[in-house]
DSSP file (Angstrom, degrees, kcal/mol; ACC not computed):
  #  RESIDUE AA STRUCTURE BP1 BP2  ACC     N-H-->O    O-->H-N    N-H-->O    O-->H-N    TCO  KAPPA ALPHA  PHI   PSI    X-CA   Y-CA   Z-CA
    1    1 A M              0   0    0      0, 0.0     2,-0.4     0, 0.0    94,-0.1   0.000 360.0 360.0 360.0 123.5   -2.2    3.3    3.5
    2    2 A V        -     0   0    0     93,-0.0     2,-0.2     0, 0.0     3,-0.0  -0.985 360.0-130.0-127.1 133.4    0.3    3.9    6.3
    3    3 A L        -     0   0    0     -2,-0.4     2,-0.5     1,-0.1     6,-0.1  -0.573  33.9-105.3 -78.0 143.9    1.2    1.6    9.1
    4    4 A N        -     0   0    0     -2,-0.2     4,-0.1     1,-0.2    -1,-0.1  -0.586  28.2-154.8 -68.9 118.3    1.1    3.0   12.6
    5    5 A K  S    S+     0   0    0     -2,-0.5    -1,-0.2     3,-0.1    -2,-0.0   0.501  77.6  41.6 -77.7  -3.2    4.7    3.4   13.5
    6    6 A N  S >  S+     0   0    0      0, 0.0     3,-0.8     0, 0.0    -2,-0.0   0.711 121.2   7.5-107.6 -90.6    4.2    3.2   17.2
    7    7 A K  T 3  S+     0   0    0      1,-0.2    -2,-0.1     3,-0.0    -3,-0.0   0.793 128.2  45.8 -74.6 -29.4    1.8    0.8   18.9
    8    8 A D  T 3  S+     0   0    0     -4,-0.1    -1,-0.2     2,-0.1     2,-0.2   0.403  77.8 127.3 -96.3   4.2    0.8   -1.5   16.0
    9    9 A L    <   +     0   0    0     -3,-0.8     2,-0.3    -6,-0.1    -4,-0.1  -0.434  35.2 179.2 -67.0 126.8    4.3   -1.9   14.5
   10   10 A K        -     0   0    0     -2,-0.2    43,-0.1     1,-0.1     3,-0.1  -0.872  35.2-133.9-124.3 157.7    5.1   -5.6   14.1
   11   11 A L  S    S+     0   0    0     -2,-0.3    42,-0.4     1,-0.2     2,-0.3   0.868  91.9  23.1 -77.1 -36.9    8.1   -7.4   12.7
   12   12 A Y        -     0   0    0     40,-0.1     2,-0.4    41,-0.1    -1,-0.2  -0.969  64.2-160.3-134.6 147.2    6.1   -9.7   10.5
   13   13 A Y  E     -A   51   0A   0     38,-2.1    38,-3.3    -2,-0.3     2,-0.1  -0.951  22.4-121.0-124.8 145.2    2.6   -9.7    9.0
   14   14 A S  E  >  -A   50   0A   0     -2,-0.4     4,-2.0    36,-0.2     5,-0.2  -0.334  28.9-109.0 -78.7 165.2    0.6  -12.6    7.8
   15   15 A I  H  > S+     0   0    0     34,-0.5     4,-2.6     1,-0.2     5,-0.2   0.856 120.3  54.7 -63.1 -34.7   -0.6  -12.9    4.2
   16   16 A S  H  > S+     0   0    0      2,-0.2     4,-2.1     1,-0.2    -1,-0.2   0.886 107.0  50.1 -68.0 -36.9   -4.2  -12.3    5.4
   17   17 A E  H  > S+     0   0    0      2,-0.2     4,-2.2     1,-0.2    -2,-0.2   0.910 112.9  46.4 -65.1 -41.7   -3.2   -9.1    7.1
   18   18 A I  H  X S+     0   0    0     -4,-2.0     4,-1.9     2,-0.2    -2,-0.2   0.922 110.8  51.9 -67.2 -44.1   -1.4   -7.9    3.9
   19   19 A A  H  X>S+     0   0    0     -4,-2.6     5,-2.2     1,-0.2     4,-0.8   0.903 111.6  47.8 -58.7 -41.0   -4.3   -8.8    1.7
   20   20 A Q  H  <5S+     0   0    0     -4,-2.1     3,-0.4     3,-0.2    -1,-0.2   0.891 106.7  57.0 -67.7 -39.9   -6.6   -6.8    4.0
   21   21 A M  H  <5S+     0   0    0     -4,-2.2    -1,-0.2     1,-0.2    -2,-0.2   0.896 120.0  29.7 -56.3 -41.9   -4.3   -3.8    4.0
   22   22 A F  H  <5S-     0   0    0     -4,-1.9    -1,-0.2     2,-0.1    -2,-0.2   0.416 105.9-123.4-101.5  -0.2   -4.4   -3.6    0.2
   23   23 A D  T  <5 +     0   0    0     -4,-0.8     2,-0.3    -3,-0.4    -3,-0.2   0.931  69.9 123.4  54.8  50.0   -7.9   -5.0   -0.2
   24   24 A I      < -     0   0    0     -5,-2.2    -1,-0.2    -6,-0.2    -2,-0.1  -0.872  66.5 -91.0-131.2 166.3   -6.7   -7.7   -2.5
   25   25 A N     >  -     0   0    0     -2,-0.3     4,-1.5     1,-0.1     3,-0.4  -0.436  26.9-124.4 -76.6 151.2   -6.9  -11.5   -2.5
   26   26 A E  H  > S+     0   0    0      1,-0.2     4,-2.3     2,-0.2     5,-0.2   0.857 113.8  60.2 -60.1 -35.2   -4.3  -13.7   -0.9
   27   27 A S  H  > S+     0   0    0      1,-0.2     4,-2.3     2,-0.2    -1,-0.2   0.849 100.1  55.4 -63.6 -33.1   -4.0  -15.4   -4.2
   28   28 A T  H  > S+     0   0    0     -3,-0.4     4,-2.9     2,-0.2    -1,-0.2   0.920 107.7  48.8 -63.9 -43.4   -3.0  -12.1   -5.8
   29   29 A L  H  X S+     0   0    0     -4,-1.5     4,-2.2     2,-0.2    -2,-0.2   0.918 111.2  49.3 -62.3 -43.3   -0.2  -11.7   -3.3
   30   30 A R  H  X S+     0   0    0     -4,-2.3     4,-1.3     2,-0.2    -1,-0.2   0.900 112.8  48.2 -63.2 -39.5    1.0  -15.2   -4.0
   31   31 A F  H  X S+     0   0    0     -4,-2.3     4,-1.8     1,-0.2     3,-0.5   0.934 110.6  50.0 -66.0 -46.4    0.9  -14.6   -7.7
   32   32 A W  H  X S+     0   0    0     -4,-2.9     4,-2.7     1,-0.2     7,-0.2   0.867 104.5  59.7 -60.0 -35.9    2.8  -11.3   -7.4
   33   33 A E  H  < S+     0   0    0     -4,-2.2    -1,-0.2     1,-0.2    -2,-0.2   0.880 108.5  44.3 -59.9 -37.6    5.4  -13.0   -5.3
   34   34 A K  H  < S+     0   0    0     -4,-1.3    -1,-0.2    -3,-0.5    -2,-0.2   0.845 118.1  44.2 -73.4 -33.7    6.1  -15.3   -8.3
   35   35 A E  H  < S+     0   0    0     -4,-1.8     2,-0.5     1,-0.2    -2,-0.2   0.752 114.6  46.8 -84.1 -26.7    6.1  -12.4  -10.7
   36   36 A F    ><  -     0   0    0     -4,-2.7     3,-1.5    -5,-0.2    -1,-0.2  -0.959  61.2-160.8-124.9 115.8    8.2   -9.9   -8.8
   37   37 A D  T 3  S+     0   0    0     -2,-0.5    -1,-0.1     1,-0.3    -4,-0.1   0.551  85.2  76.2 -73.4  -4.7   11.4  -11.0   -7.1
   38   38 A I  T 3  S+     0   0    0      1,-0.1     2,-0.8    20,-0.1    -1,-0.3   0.610  81.0  76.9 -80.3 -10.1   11.4   -7.9   -4.8
   39   39 A I    <   +     0   0    0     -3,-1.5    -3,-0.1    -7,-0.2    -1,-0.1  -0.887  55.4 155.8-100.0 110.5    8.7   -9.7   -2.7
   40   40 A Q        -     0   0    0     -2,-0.8    15,-0.1    12,-0.1    12,-0.1  -0.605  17.2-174.5-136.3  74.3   10.4  -12.3   -0.6
   41   41 A P        -     0   0    0      0, 0.0    10,-0.2     0, 0.0     2,-0.1  -0.334  29.6-111.1 -68.0 151.3    8.4  -13.1    2.6
   42   42 A R  E     -B   50   0A   0      8,-2.3     8,-2.7     7,-0.0     2,-0.4  -0.437  32.3-152.5 -73.2 157.1    9.9  -15.4    5.1
   43   43 A R  E     -B   49   0A   0      6,-0.2     6,-0.2    -2,-0.1     2,-0.1  -0.983   4.9-138.3-132.4 145.4    8.4  -18.8    5.5
   44   44 A N    >   -     0   0    0      4,-1.6     3,-1.9    -2,-0.4     6,-0.0  -0.268  47.5 -82.4 -87.1-174.8    8.2  -21.2    8.4
   45   45 A K  T 3  S+     0   0    0      1,-0.3    -1,-0.1     2,-0.1    -2,-0.0   0.784 132.2  53.0 -61.1 -27.4    8.6  -24.9    8.1
   46   46 A K  T 3  S-     0   0    0      2,-0.1    -1,-0.3     1,-0.0    -3,-0.0   0.498 120.3-108.5 -86.2  -3.7    5.0  -25.3    7.1
   47   47 A G    <   +     0   0    0     -3,-1.9     2,-0.3     1,-0.3    -2,-0.1   0.541  64.0 155.1  89.8   7.0    5.4  -22.8    4.3
   48   48 A V        -     0   0    0      1,-0.1    -4,-1.6   -34,-0.0    -1,-0.3  -0.532  41.1-125.7 -71.4 130.9    3.4  -20.1    6.0
   49   49 A R  E     - B   0  43A   0     -2,-0.3   -34,-0.5    -6,-0.2     2,-0.4  -0.520  23.0-170.3 -82.1 143.5    4.4  -16.6    4.7
   50   50 A F  E     -AB  14  42A   0     -8,-2.7    -8,-2.3    -2,-0.2     2,-0.4  -0.970  13.4-150.3-133.7 117.9    5.5  -13.8    7.0
   51   51 A Y  E     -A   13   0A   0    -38,-3.3   -38,-2.1    -2,-0.4     2,-0.2  -0.710   4.6-150.4 -95.5 135.7    6.0  -10.4    5.4
   52   52 A K     >  -     0   0    0     -2,-0.4     4,-2.0   -40,-0.2     3,-0.2  -0.475  36.1 -98.7 -92.1 169.2    8.4   -7.8    6.7
   53   53 A E  H  > S+     0   0    0    -42,-0.4     4,-2.3     1,-0.2     5,-0.2   0.875 125.1  56.5 -55.1 -40.1    8.0   -4.0    6.4
   54   54 A E  H  > S+     0   0    0      1,-0.2     4,-2.0     2,-0.2    -1,-0.2   0.901 106.0  50.0 -60.9 -41.9   10.3   -4.0    3.3
   55   55 A D  H  > S+     0   0    0     -3,-0.2     4,-2.6     1,-0.2    -1,-0.2   0.905 108.9  52.6 -62.0 -41.2    8.0   -6.5    1.6
   56   56 A I  H  X S+     0   0    0     -4,-2.0     4,-2.5     1,-0.2    -2,-0.2   0.905 108.2  50.0 -63.2 -42.0    5.0   -4.3    2.4
   57   57 A E  H  X S+     0   0    0     -4,-2.3     4,-1.8     2,-0.2    -1,-0.2   0.893 111.7  48.5 -63.9 -39.1    6.7   -1.3    0.8
   58   58 A N  H  X S+     0   0    0     -4,-2.0     4,-2.2     2,-0.2    -2,-0.2   0.888 111.0  49.9 -68.1 -38.7    7.5   -3.4   -2.3
   59   59 A I  H  X S+     0   0    0     -4,-2.6     4,-3.2     1,-0.2    -2,-0.2   0.896 107.5  55.4 -64.0 -39.5    3.9   -4.6   -2.4
   60   60 A R  H  X S+     0   0    0     -4,-2.5     4,-2.4     2,-0.2    -2,-0.2   0.905 108.0  48.8 -58.9 -42.4    2.7   -1.0   -2.1
   61   61 A L  H  X S+     0   0    0     -4,-1.8     4,-2.4     2,-0.2    -2,-0.2   0.944 113.9  44.8 -62.1 -48.5    4.9   -0.1   -5.2
   62   62 A I  H  X S+     0   0    0     -4,-2.2     4,-3.0     1,-0.2     5,-0.4   0.918 112.4  52.3 -63.4 -43.9    3.4   -3.0   -7.2
   63   63 A Y  H  X>S+     0   0    0     -4,-3.2     4,-2.4     1,-0.2     5,-1.4   0.928 110.2  49.2 -56.9 -46.6   -0.1   -2.2   -6.1
   64   64 A H  I  <>S+     0   0    0     -4,-2.4     5,-2.1    -5,-0.2     4,-0.5   0.935 115.7  42.4 -59.9 -48.0    0.3    1.5   -7.1
   65   65 A L  I  <5S+     0   0    0     -4,-2.4     6,-2.6     3,-0.2    -2,-0.2   0.917 126.1  31.1 -67.2 -43.5    1.7    0.5  -10.6
   66   66 A V  I  <5S+     0   0    0     -4,-3.0     4,-0.3     4,-0.2    -3,-0.2   0.937 130.9  27.5 -84.1 -49.6   -0.8   -2.3  -11.3
   67   67 A K  I  <5S+     0   0    0     -4,-2.4    -3,-0.2    -5,-0.4    -2,-0.1   0.876 130.7  31.7 -86.1 -39.4   -4.0   -1.3   -9.5
   68   68 A E  I   <S+     0   0    0     -5,-1.4    -3,-0.2    -4,-0.5    -4,-0.1   0.866 130.1  32.3 -90.3 -38.1   -3.8    2.5   -9.4
   69   69 A R  S   <S-     0   0    0     -5,-2.1    -3,-0.2    -6,-0.3    -4,-0.1   0.603 100.4-128.3 -94.8 -12.3   -2.0    3.3  -12.6
   70   70 A G        +     0   0    0     -4,-0.3    -4,-0.2    -6,-0.3    -3,-0.1   0.721  48.9 158.8  77.2  21.9   -3.3    0.3  -14.6
   71   71 A M        -     0   0    0     -6,-2.6    -1,-0.2    -7,-0.2     2,-0.1  -0.409  42.8-112.6 -75.7 153.9    0.0   -1.0  -15.8
   72   72 A T     >  -     0   0    0      1,-0.1     4,-2.7    -2,-0.1     5,-0.2  -0.379  30.8-108.6 -73.8 164.2    0.4   -4.6  -16.9
   73   73 A L  H  > S+     0   0    0      1,-0.2     4,-2.7     2,-0.2     5,-0.2   0.908 122.7  50.5 -61.3 -40.8    2.5   -6.9  -14.7
   74   74 A A  H  > S+     0   0    0      2,-0.2     4,-2.3     1,-0.2    -1,-0.2   0.908 111.3  48.3 -63.7 -41.4    5.2   -6.9  -17.4
   75   75 A G  H  > S+     0   0    0      2,-0.2     4,-2.5     1,-0.2    -2,-0.2   0.912 113.0  47.2 -64.6 -42.8    5.1   -3.1  -17.6
   76   76 A A  H  X S+     0   0    0     -4,-2.7     4,-2.6     2,-0.2     5,-0.2   0.913 111.4  51.4 -64.4 -43.0    5.3   -2.8  -13.8
   77   77 A R  H  X S+     0   0    0     -4,-2.7     4,-2.0    -5,-0.2    -2,-0.2   0.915 112.2  46.7 -60.1 -43.6    8.2   -5.3  -13.7
   78   78 A Q  H  X S+     0   0    0     -4,-2.3     4,-2.9     2,-0.2     5,-0.2   0.911 111.3  51.1 -66.0 -42.8   10.0   -3.3  -16.4
   79   79 A K  H  X S+     0   0    0     -4,-2.5     4,-2.6     1,-0.2    -2,-0.2   0.917 112.3  46.2 -61.6 -43.5    9.4    0.0  -14.6
   80   80 A L  H  X S+     0   0    0     -4,-2.6     4,-0.7     1,-0.2    -1,-0.2   0.859 113.7  49.6 -67.6 -34.5   10.8   -1.4  -11.3
   81   81 A K  H  < S+     0   0    0     -4,-2.0     3,-0.3    -5,-0.2    -2,-0.2   0.920 115.7  42.2 -68.7 -43.7   13.7   -2.9  -13.1
   82   82 A N  H  < S-     0   0    0     -4,-2.9    -2,-0.2     1,-0.2    -3,-0.2   0.905 139.4  -6.4 -72.5 -42.6   14.6    0.4  -14.9
   83   83 A N  H  X  +     0   0    0     -4,-2.6     4,-1.3    -5,-0.2     3,-0.2  -0.487  59.3 167.4-159.3  79.2   14.1    2.8  -12.1
   84   84 A K  H  X S+     0   0    0     -4,-0.7     4,-2.3    -3,-0.3     5,-0.2   0.860  80.0  61.1 -63.6 -36.6   12.6    1.6   -8.8
   85   85 A R  H  > S+     0   0    0      1,-0.2     4,-2.6     2,-0.2    -1,-0.2   0.894 102.0  51.1 -62.0 -40.9   13.5    4.8   -7.0
   86   86 A D  H  > S+     0   0    0     -3,-0.2     4,-2.5     1,-0.2    -1,-0.2   0.905 110.3  49.9 -62.1 -40.0   11.3    6.9   -9.3
   87   87 A S  H  X S+     0   0    0     -4,-1.3     4,-2.4     2,-0.2    -2,-0.2   0.890 109.9  51.1 -64.9 -39.0    8.4    4.6   -8.6
   88   88 A E  H  X S+     0   0    0     -4,-2.3     4,-2.4     2,-0.2    -2,-0.2   0.932 111.5  47.1 -63.0 -45.7    9.1    4.8   -4.9
   89   89 A K  H  X S+     0   0    0     -4,-2.6     4,-2.3     1,-0.2    -2,-0.2   0.918 112.4  49.8 -62.2 -43.7    9.0    8.6   -5.0
   90   90 A E  H  X S+     0   0    0     -4,-2.5     4,-2.5     1,-0.2    -1,-0.2   0.910 111.1  49.0 -61.8 -43.3    5.9    8.6   -7.1
   91   91 A T  H  X S+     0   0    0     -4,-2.4     4,-2.6     2,-0.2    -1,-0.2   0.899 110.0  51.7 -64.7 -40.9    4.1    6.3   -4.7
   92   92 A E  H  X S+     0   0    0     -4,-2.4     4,-2.4     2,-0.2    -2,-0.2   0.910 110.5  49.0 -60.6 -42.6    5.1    8.4   -1.8
   93   93 A I  H  X S+     0   0    0     -4,-2.3     4,-2.7     2,-0.2    -2,-0.2   0.928 111.4  48.4 -64.2 -45.7    3.7   11.5   -3.5
   94   94 A V  H  X S+     0   0    0     -4,-2.5     4,-2.3     1,-0.2    -2,-0.2   0.921 112.2  49.3 -61.6 -44.2    0.4    9.8   -4.3
   95   95 A D  H  X S+     0   0    0     -4,-2.6     4,-2.1     1,-0.2    -1,-0.2   0.915 111.8  49.0 -60.9 -43.1    0.1    8.5   -0.7
   96   96 A R  H  X S+     0   0    0     -4,-2.4     4,-2.3     1,-0.2    -2,-0.2   0.914 110.6  50.1 -63.2 -43.5    0.8   12.0    0.6
   97   97 A L  H  X S+     0   0    0     -4,-2.7     4,-2.6     1,-0.2    -1,-0.2   0.879 108.4  53.0 -63.8 -37.5   -1.7   13.6   -1.7
   98   98 A K  H  X S+     0   0    0     -4,-2.3     4,-2.3     2,-0.2    -1,-0.2   0.911 109.6  48.4 -63.2 -41.8   -4.3   11.0   -0.6
   99   99 A R  H  X S+     0   0    0     -4,-2.1     4,-2.3     2,-0.2    -2,-0.2   0.906 111.6  49.8 -64.8 -40.6   -3.7   11.9    3.1
  100  100 A I  H  X S+     0   0    0     -4,-2.3     4,-2.7     2,-0.2    -2,-0.2   0.923 110.3  50.3 -62.9 -44.4   -4.0   15.6    2.3
  101  101 A K  H  X S+     0   0    0     -4,-2.6     4,-2.6     1,-0.2     5,-0.2   0.923 110.2  50.0 -59.8 -45.1   -7.3   15.0    0.4
  102  102 A T  H  X S+     0   0    0     -4,-2.3     4,-2.1     1,-0.2    -1,-0.2   0.917 112.2  47.4 -60.0 -44.0   -8.7   13.1    3.4
  103  103 A E  H  X S+     0   0    0     -4,-2.3     4,-2.5     2,-0.2    -2,-0.2   0.902 111.5  50.3 -65.7 -41.5   -7.7   15.9    5.8
  104  104 A L  H  X S+     0   0    0     -4,-2.7     4,-2.5     2,-0.2    -2,-0.2   0.904 110.5  49.6 -64.1 -40.8   -9.2   18.5    3.5
  105  105 A L  H  X S+     0   0    0     -4,-2.6     4,-2.2     2,-0.2    -1,-0.2   0.888 110.6  50.7 -64.4 -38.5  -12.5   16.6    3.3
  106  106 A R  H  X S+     0   0    0     -4,-2.1     4,-2.2    -5,-0.2    -2,-0.2   0.922 111.2  48.0 -64.0 -43.5  -12.5   16.2    7.0
  107  107 A L  H  X S+     0   0    0     -4,-2.5     4,-2.5     2,-0.2    -2,-0.2   0.894 110.2  52.0 -64.5 -40.0  -12.0   20.0    7.5
  108  108 A K  H  X S+     0   0    0     -4,-2.5     4,-2.8     2,-0.2    -1,-0.2   0.917 109.2  50.2 -61.6 -43.5  -14.7   20.8    4.9
  109  109 A E  H  X S+     0   0    0     -4,-2.2     4,-2.5     2,-0.2    -2,-0.2   0.915 111.0  48.8 -62.1 -42.6  -17.1   18.6    6.8
  110  110 A E  H  X S+     0   0    0     -4,-2.2     4,-2.4     2,-0.2    -2,-0.2   0.909 112.1  48.9 -62.7 -41.8  -16.3   20.3   10.1
  111  111 A L  H  X S+     0   0    0     -4,-2.5     4,-2.6     2,-0.2    -2,-0.2   0.918 110.8  49.9 -64.6 -43.6  -16.7   23.7    8.5
  112  112 A D  H  X S+     0   0    0     -4,-2.8     4,-2.2     1,-0.2    -2,-0.2   0.919 112.1  48.2 -60.3 -43.9  -20.1   22.7    7.0
  113  113 A N  H  X S+     0   0    0     -4,-2.5     4,-2.0     2,-0.2    -2,-0.2   0.893 111.4  50.6 -63.5 -40.3  -21.2   21.4   10.5
  114  114 A F  H  X S+     0   0    0     -4,-2.4     4,-1.9     1,-0.2    -2,-0.2   0.922 110.6  48.6 -62.7 -45.4  -20.1   24.6   12.1
  115  115 A E  H  X S+     0   0    0     -4,-2.6     4,-1.6     1,-0.2    -2,-0.2   0.887 110.2  51.5 -64.0 -38.8  -21.9   26.7    9.6
  116  116 A M  H  < S+     0   0    0     -4,-2.2    -1,-0.2     1,-0.2    -2,-0.2   0.881 111.1  47.9 -66.9 -36.6  -25.1   24.7   10.0
  117  117 A R  H  < S+     0   0    0     -4,-2.0    -1,-0.2     1,-0.2    -2,-0.2   0.846 119.4  38.5 -70.8 -32.9  -25.0   25.1   13.8
  118  118 A N  H  < S+     0   0    0     -4,-1.9    -2,-0.2     1,-0.2    -1,-0.2   0.547 118.0  47.0 -97.9  -9.3  -24.4   28.8   13.7
  119  119 A N     <        0   0    0     -4,-1.6    -1,-0.2    -5,-0.2    -2,-0.1  -0.635 360.0 360.0-131.3  75.4  -26.7   29.7   10.7
  120  120 A P              0   0    0      0, 0.0    -1,-0.1     0, 0.0    -4,-0.1   0.515 360.0 360.0 -68.3 360.0  -30.0   28.0   11.4
């Protein structure tokens, strides 16, 4: 998941927007906020959370470790404590590979459509 760096870039995102980005419940985000001190959204006077780009990147790391790699919260917390940079690099690589896979599948579909049109 990559945010559009041009037209859709916002300074702050609501909890519902973040939950939708990662396809998780808002309650999961609130729980992760308590479990991981690297998630620190701003709050207004009413307590409404506003997430910055930095928070989103940290949520992406936690999501990768917990949801994609299947780590426990304690394991993810320890991994981030011991070597956050390695986790960031790993997450970047996985994201890049996902984009490459999507592009390859799109190209395969185009090639299949081309072959069907030219070889009836």
